SEKOL-28268 format. One record per residue: residue in three letters; x, y, z of N, C-alpha, C in turn. Coordinates in Angstrom, 3 decimals, decimal comma. Layout:
N
{r Ala {X Y Z} {X Y Z} {X Y Z}}
...
END
This chain:
93
{r Met {-73,810 77,614 21,587} {-73,918 78,451 21,563} {-73,349 79,841 23,262}}
{r Thr {-72,624 80,591 22,705} {-71,755 81,239 23,633} {-72,970 82,078 23,506}}
{r Val {-73,198 82,767 24,898} {-74,140 83,652 25,285} {-72,921 84,940 25,741}}
{r Val {-73,414 86,059 25,378} {-73,053 87,498 25,937} {-73,262 87,811 26,982}}
{r Phe {-73,052 88,657 27,779} {-73,318 89,603 29,111} {-73,258 91,341 28,593}}
{r Gln {-73,713 92,053 28,717} {-73,940 93,191 28,584} {-73,360 93,505 29,683}}
{r Ser {-72,103 94,855 30,239} {-72,068 95,880 31,631} {-73,581 96,191 31,465}}
{r Pro {-73,438 96,513 32,495} {-74,758 97,995 32,906} {-73,120 99,198 32,204}}
{r Pro {-74,884 100,610 31,374} {-74,160 101,351 31,004} {-72,903 102,684 31,869}}
{r Asp {-73,094 101,836 33,621} {-72,679 103,510 34,260} {-71,350 102,367 34,522}}
{r Gln {-71,172 101,063 34,757} {-69,840 100,480 34,321} {-68,638 100,548 33,216}}
{r Cys {-69,315 101,043 32,087} {-68,639 101,178 30,821} {-67,509 103,301 30,848}}
{r His {-67,140 102,737 30,157} {-65,897 104,332 29,502} {-66,415 104,681 27,799}}
{r Arg {-66,899 105,802 28,958} {-67,025 107,219 27,634} {-65,721 107,207 26,289}}
{r Val {-66,185 106,535 25,324} {-64,530 106,541 23,829} {-64,756 108,243 23,639}}
{r Asp {-63,530 108,776 23,645} {-62,672 110,314 23,765} {-62,551 110,170 22,034}}
{r Gly {-63,334 111,075 21,626} {-63,766 111,345 19,984} {-64,630 110,789 19,985}}
{r Leu {-65,059 110,343 20,044} {-66,367 109,327 19,792} {-68,064 109,241 20,664}}
{r Trp {-67,643 110,441 21,650} {-69,196 110,594 22,370} {-68,932 112,248 22,430}}
{r Phe {-70,316 111,956 21,801} {-70,680 113,974 21,259} {-71,940 113,983 22,137}}
{r Asp {-71,272 115,159 23,046} {-72,373 115,592 24,022} {-73,876 115,781 23,451}}
{r Asp {-74,608 115,919 22,571} {-75,456 116,741 22,341} {-75,913 115,419 20,614}}
{r Gly {-75,392 114,294 20,677} {-75,887 113,451 20,122} {-77,073 112,690 20,504}}
{r Asn {-77,464 111,643 19,975} {-78,736 111,099 20,240} {-79,046 109,664 20,426}}
{r Leu {-77,901 109,053 20,229} {-78,108 107,500 20,432} {-76,602 107,460 21,188}}
{r Ile {-76,629 106,412 21,618} {-75,759 105,320 22,931} {-75,314 104,204 21,712}}
{r Leu {-74,185 104,473 21,656} {-74,162 102,477 21,248} {-72,991 101,958 22,151}}
{r Gln {-73,119 100,725 22,342} {-72,701 99,816 23,238} {-72,175 98,760 23,176}}
{r Ala {-70,179 99,073 23,204} {-69,574 97,501 22,107} {-68,516 97,058 23,229}}
{r Glu {-68,875 95,767 24,119} {-68,191 95,710 25,151} {-68,342 96,419 25,870}}
{r Gln {-67,428 96,912 26,444} {-67,501 98,304 27,996} {-67,538 99,572 27,458}}
{r Ser {-67,847 100,066 26,146} {-67,234 100,599 26,018} {-68,353 101,207 25,327}}
{r Leu {-68,943 102,658 25,707} {-70,340 103,315 24,955} {-69,526 104,670 23,814}}
{r Phe {-70,674 104,669 23,105} {-70,237 105,853 22,125} {-71,587 106,745 21,919}}
{r Lys {-71,483 108,162 21,786} {-72,886 108,447 21,979} {-72,517 109,488 20,539}}
{r Val {-73,400 108,948 19,694} {-72,897 109,490 18,050} {-74,752 110,110 17,542}}
{r Tyr {-75,016 110,227 16,511} {-76,699 110,771 15,802} {-76,666 109,967 15,209}}
{r Arg {-77,677 109,683 15,142} {-78,222 107,953 14,531} {-78,783 108,866 13,161}}
{r Gly {-79,333 109,625 12,856} {-80,052 110,185 11,335} {-78,020 110,389 10,957}}
{r Phe {-77,327 110,757 10,872} {-75,248 109,925 10,490} {-75,603 109,085 10,226}}
{r Leu {-75,944 107,992 11,174} {-75,218 106,554 10,673} {-76,937 106,235 9,965}}
{r Ala {-78,146 106,117 10,469} {-78,793 105,963 9,240} {-78,590 106,262 7,568}}
{r Ala {-77,460 107,231 7,239} {-77,426 108,051 5,711} {-76,333 107,261 5,702}}
{r Arg {-75,565 106,824 6,663} {-74,257 106,440 6,653} {-73,830 104,606 6,248}}
{r Ser {-75,092 104,600 7,087} {-74,694 102,686 6,889} {-76,611 102,338 6,415}}
{r Ser {-77,053 101,735 5,980} {-77,881 100,966 5,637} {-77,816 99,991 6,046}}
{r Val {-77,604 99,379 7,714} {-78,014 98,104 8,232} {-77,890 98,991 9,351}}
{r Phe {-77,703 100,240 10,039} {-78,050 101,104 10,813} {-79,862 101,437 10,120}}
{r Arg {-79,517 101,905 8,658} {-81,389 102,479 8,086} {-81,885 101,572 8,456}}
{r Asp {-81,491 99,995 8,356} {-82,471 99,051 8,247} {-83,461 99,130 10,042}}
{r Met {-82,301 99,329 10,446} {-82,657 99,047 12,280} {-83,245 99,678 12,663}}
{r Phe {-83,624 100,784 12,541} {-83,740 102,111 12,496} {-85,247 102,007 12,442}}
{r Ala {-85,296 101,754 11,399} {-87,049 101,449 10,093} {-87,983 100,409 11,548}}
{r Phe {-87,466 99,679 12,066} {-88,125 98,658 12,989} {-88,776 99,895 14,102}}
{r Pro {-90,101 99,286 14,284} {-90,639 100,004 15,326} {-89,655 99,970 16,905}}
{r Pro {-89,948 100,560 17,624} {-89,327 100,254 19,216} {-90,328 99,162 19,876}}
{r Pro {-89,858 97,872 20,885} {-90,439 97,197 21,328} {-91,642 97,553 22,303}}
{r Ala {-92,329 96,894 22,299} {-93,954 97,501 23,367} {-93,282 97,171 25,072}}
{r Glu {-92,259 97,166 25,395} {-91,708 97,524 26,934} {-90,382 98,563 26,197}}
{r Gly {-90,626 99,181 24,835} {-89,474 100,277 24,947} {-88,013 99,851 25,045}}
{r Asn {-87,396 101,019 24,139} {-85,901 100,674 24,035} {-84,805 100,617 25,299}}
{r Ala {-84,183 100,666 26,082} {-82,844 100,655 26,788} {-83,151 102,341 26,430}}
{r Thr {-82,449 103,244 27,229} {-82,119 103,834 27,707} {-80,744 104,486 28,407}}
{r Tyr {-80,155 105,073 28,308} {-79,107 106,048 29,081} {-78,358 107,609 28,734}}
{r Asp {-77,826 107,954 29,586} {-78,408 109,496 29,835} {-79,348 110,230 28,934}}
{r Gly {-80,327 109,704 28,958} {-81,217 110,834 27,600} {-81,329 110,071 26,244}}
{r Cys {-80,806 109,159 26,137} {-81,115 108,375 24,608} {-80,853 107,147 24,839}}
{r Thr {-81,830 106,733 23,511} {-81,557 105,571 23,148} {-80,160 104,423 23,577}}
{r Leu {-80,306 103,070 24,283} {-78,574 102,580 24,247} {-79,190 101,611 23,180}}
{r Val {-78,052 100,940 22,062} {-78,507 99,866 21,058} {-76,960 99,425 21,976}}
{r Phe {-77,282 97,744 21,928} {-76,451 96,887 22,133} {-76,125 96,270 21,471}}
{r Leu {-74,068 96,366 21,579} {-73,490 95,678 19,923} {-72,484 95,008 20,228}}
{r Tyr {-72,933 93,322 19,567} {-72,170 92,746 19,919} {-70,301 92,350 19,322}}
{r Asp {-70,489 93,617 18,730} {-68,730 93,802 17,541} {-68,042 94,534 19,173}}
{r Ser {-67,091 94,171 18,357} {-65,841 94,432 19,682} {-65,651 95,634 19,326}}
{r Ala {-65,254 96,010 20,508} {-65,128 97,990 21,093} {-64,244 98,672 19,722}}
{r Val {-63,058 98,115 20,036} {-62,329 98,504 18,454} {-62,875 98,142 17,205}}
{r Asp {-63,204 97,419 16,932} {-63,594 97,074 15,948} {-64,603 98,747 15,227}}
{r Leu {-65,469 98,858 16,682} {-66,769 99,310 16,046} {-66,349 100,796 16,131}}
{r Ala {-65,027 101,531 17,314} {-64,852 102,985 17,219} {-63,892 102,705 15,357}}
{r Tyr {-63,220 101,852 15,056} {-63,193 101,426 13,733} {-63,747 102,150 12,585}}
{r Phe {-65,525 101,431 12,744} {-66,229 102,421 11,791} {-66,585 103,240 11,631}}
{r Leu {-66,772 103,531 13,789} {-67,681 105,374 13,170} {-66,478 106,423 12,824}}
{r Lys {-64,621 106,164 13,220} {-64,240 106,919 12,681} {-64,396 107,430 11,130}}
{r Ala {-64,401 105,896 10,292} {-64,711 105,926 9,049} {-65,478 106,510 8,824}}
{r Ile {-66,710 106,142 8,589} {-68,454 107,600 8,916} {-68,359 108,452 9,204}}
{r Leu {-67,165 109,445 10,150} {-67,504 110,746 10,927} {-66,613 110,861 10,012}}
{r Asp {-65,215 110,834 9,183} {-64,019 111,584 9,452} {-64,881 112,216 8,203}}
{r Thr {-64,790 113,800 7,683} {-65,188 114,512 6,518} {-63,963 114,185 5,904}}
{r Ser {-62,920 114,029 6,313} {-61,467 114,712 5,066} {-61,810 113,192 5,183}}
{r Cys {-62,271 111,993 4,591} {-62,136 111,630 3,328} {-63,436 111,922 2,007}}
{r Val {-62,539 111,481 0,871} {-62,934 112,158 -0,644} {-63,538 110,800 -1,118}}
{r Phe {-64,197 110,097 -0,605} {-64,709 109,267 -2,041} {-64,620 109,355 -3,803}}
END
């Protein structure tokens, strides 16, 4: 079993182009922070939609910069590719 420790958010960096000042959710992968929109993620990803459907834990959610903070075990590079893919409105399917 591998134990992964998260860096405190204040020791991480904001990812340019994926940090929206008016976002309402912060995702942390490795030492990278992404401030995005919860509703948009839920609309584009069944995984996030299902995750947001759960009630918050009794002790509450972690927060940073006034937003819920979600720690992910994905690589920062993979998360950046995923977010760019779902946020890119120039793609037509």
